[in-house]
SESESE-511224 format. One record per residue (C-alpha): residue number from 1; residue in one letter; chain; y, x, z. Coordinates in steps of 0.001 Angstrom, whole numbers, plus 500000, padded with zeros to 6 digits. Each point is the difference from the previous one (the first is absolute). Layout:
     k   r   c        Y        X        Z
   NUM   A   A        Y        X        Z
...
# end
This chain:
     k   r   c        Y        X        Z
     1   M   A   710896   011728   479894
     2   Q   A   503092   501788   498506
     3   I   A   499333   502847   497581
     4   S   A   501006   502774   502013
     5   E   A   497409   499031   502250
     6   Y   A   497326   501085   497246
     7   G   A   498675   503148   499957
     8   Y   A   498430   502528   501506
     9   K   A   498669   499171   503447
    10   E   A   498312   501885   503065
    11   I   A   496477   498327   500624
    12   D   A   498354   500023   502920
    13   N   A   496252   501026   499398
    14   S   A   499064   500081   503638
    15   H   A   497655   497085   500199
    16   V   A   498705   500913   496510
    17   I   A   498930   503259   501377
    18   S   A   498636   499002   503284
    19   A   A   498115   497111   498179
    20   I   A   498171   502750   497950
    21   Q   A   499971   502444   502240
    22   N   A   497874   497406   502236
    23   R   A   497715   499525   497399
    24   A   A   499405   503895   498783
    25   E   A   499507   501317   503467
    26   A   A   497401   496830   500715
    27   A   A   498010   501242   496664
    28   E   A   500682   503658   500458
    29   I   A   501743   500830   497392
    30   E   A   503237   502799   500300
    31   T   A   503097   498649   498828
    32   G   A   503173   501519   499521
    33   F   A   502967   498168   499975
    34   S   A   504068   500637   498253
    35   E   A   502685   497875   498802
    36   F   A   502337   500792   496980
    37   R   A   503172   497349   499330
    38   G   A   497724   497279   501459
    39   Q   A   497268   500504   498519
    40   L   A   496732   500605   501729
    41   F   A   497492   503070   499126
    42   C   A   496949   500096   502183
    43   E   A   497644   503110   499258
    44   V   A   496288   499558   500201
    45   P   A   497150   502437   499387
    46   S   A   498309   499366   496638
    47   K   A   496812   500075   500785
    48   E   A   501032   496654   501970
    49   I   A   502159   498706   497686
    50   K   A   497694   496985   498885
    51   R   A   498876   498878   503914
    52   F   A   503906   500245   500545
    53   C   A   501204   497792   497346
    54   G   A   496951   496936   500841
    55   I   A   501896   500355   503460
    56   L   A   503075   499052   498315
    57   N   A   498703   497469   498032
    58   R   A   497479   498266   501806
    59   D   A   501832   500190   504111
    60   P   A   501316   496584   500210
    61   E   A   503242   500978   502168
    62   L   A   500796   503262   496841
    63   N   A   498799   497771   497206
    64   F   A   501403   502619   497035
    65   E   A   498654   497704   497254
    66   Y   A   502027   500921   497473
    67   L   A   499452   503945   498329
    68   K   A   503479   500690   498215
    69   C   A   498628   503397   498384
    70   I   A   498491   503225   499875
    71   T   A   501173   502820   499018
    72   A   A   499078   503840   500421
    73   V   A   502587   503292   500535
    74   D   A   498955   503261   499022
    75   Y   A   501433   502522   502598
    76   I   A   497846   502809   498435
    77   E   A   498354   501316   503027
    78   Y   A   498801   496824   500535
    79   L   A   499961   495943   498157
    80   E   A   501215   497437   502213
    81   M   A   499368   495969   499053
    82   V   A   501969   497540   501310
    83   Y   A   499217   496501   500076
    84   C   A   502995   497074   500613
    85   F   A   498861   497091   502175
    86   Y   A   501782   496939   501109
    87   S   A   499671   497184   502184
    88   F   A   500983   496496   498724
    89   K   A   499406   497915   503748
    90   N   A   501853   502767   501695
    91   N   A   502267   501418   497455
    92   W   A   499269   503626   500560
    93   S   A   499384   502719   497490
    94   V   A   498120   503640   500927
    95   N   A   499018   502806   497758
    96   V   A   497195   501611   500579
    97   K   A   499822   504000   499310
    98   A   A   496463   501559   499556
    99   R   A   500175   503796   499138
   100   I   A   497069   501441   497637
   101   E   A   498850   503107   499460
   102   N   A   500484   501732   496216
   103   L   A   496501   501609   500258
   104   K   A   498248   496450   500094
   105   P   A   502399   497211   499425
   106   E   A   498087   497017   501465
   107   L   A   500539   497230   501542
   108   D   A   497843   496705   500797
   109   S   A   500987   497385   497960
   110   I   A   501998   496518   501339
   111   T   A   499080   497940   496788
   112   E   A   497640   497849   502535
   113   I   A   502935   498915   502369
   114   Y   A   502998   499997   497724
   115   M   A   499036   499112   496557
   116   G   A   503198   500645   498667
   117   A   A   498997   503482   500582
   118   D   A   498122   500640   497016
   119   W   A   502350   500959   497408
   120   Y   A   501871   502031   502551
   121   E   A   497258   502333   501185
   122   R   A   498611   499959   495820
   123   E   A   503723   501174   499551
   124   M   A   499996   502411   502487
   125   A   A   496271   501325   498858
   126   E   A   501759   500798   496579
   127   M   A   503094   501194   500729
   128   F   A   498898   502293   503073
   129   G   A   496846   500794   499733
   130   L   A   499056   497769   503003
   131   S   A   496209   498375   500728
   132   F   A   499397   496924   501850
   133   K   A   497060   500156   501254
   134   G   A   498431   495703   499878
   135   H   A   502509   499206   497139
   136   P   A   498595   497569   497964
   137   N   A   501221   500414   496221
   138   P   A   500891   503645   500198
   139   R   A   500652   500132   496091
   140   A   A   502876   501160   498803
   141   L   A   503224   497849   499671
   142   L   A   502906   501762   498014
   143   L   A   499445   503293   498432
   144   A   A   497284   501284   497255
   145   G   A   498232   502492   502182
   146   D   A   501446   503185   497632
   147   E   A   502573   500606   502220
   148   G   A   498511   503322   501361
   149   G   A   501095   499484   503611
   150   Y   A   501854   497439   502496
   151   P   A   503520   498962   498364
   152   L   A   501719   499572   503412
   153   R   A   498529   503019   501764
   154   K   A   503033   502449   500186
   155   D   A   497291   502873   498582
   156   F   A   499531   498180   496630
   157   E   A   501144   501968   497209
   158   I   A   502698   498074   497462
   159   I   A   499572   501356   496736
   160   W   A   502976   498893   498040
   161   S   A   499527   499559   495876
   162   T   A   502905   501401   498220
   163   R   A   500620   499450   496488
   164   Q   A   502990   500491   497749
   165   Y   A   502233   496756   498862
   166   M   A   500434   500531   496181
   167   P   A   502193   497094   498677
   168   P   A   499195   498800   496650
   169   E   A   501543   500809   496887
   170   K   A   501639   496618   499686
   171   F   A   500510   496892   502006
   172   E   A   499353   496551   498402
# end
C-alpha cells in the first residue's frame, strides 16, 4: 500500500447498523443511528443502557467484547454518556450515547457486563456527579472530596487564587 493511500476513508456502517438494529428491535429498545467521519453513533434511552450493552456484549454475531472508553458530555440542559465499544471478531466499532437529565443524573452500572467500566464510572461520578446504580465499588477515585461541585460540569465555578511574585533581594 502506498503512503498516499493512507488517511481518512469513508466506512460503510450499514451492515453494523442493521445487525444492531435487529437485536434492539427484538428486545424492544428504541435506537437512533448517526455517523460522523466514519464513526457510528447509536442513541439509546438511558433507562435501557445496561440491557442494550448486554446485547452488544453477549450476542454471538455482534460480539462487542471490548469497551474502549466511557466519557460524558455536559450540554448544560442535560448530560450525555458516551460508551465506545469494539468487536475484534467483526472489526466493528460503535459509540453508544445515552441522554441523562441534569435533575437526576443516574444510570445503571455496566460493570457486571464490562469489568473495565469500573474506573470509568467512578471517574464520571466524581467529575460529573453521575450516580451508577449497582456499581460494586462506588468510592472516590481521583478527588479529595472538598471541591464543592463536579469539576467537569459547566456550572462548576473555578476560583483562581492570585498572588504577587516578589523576586528575592539577591540571587545566589
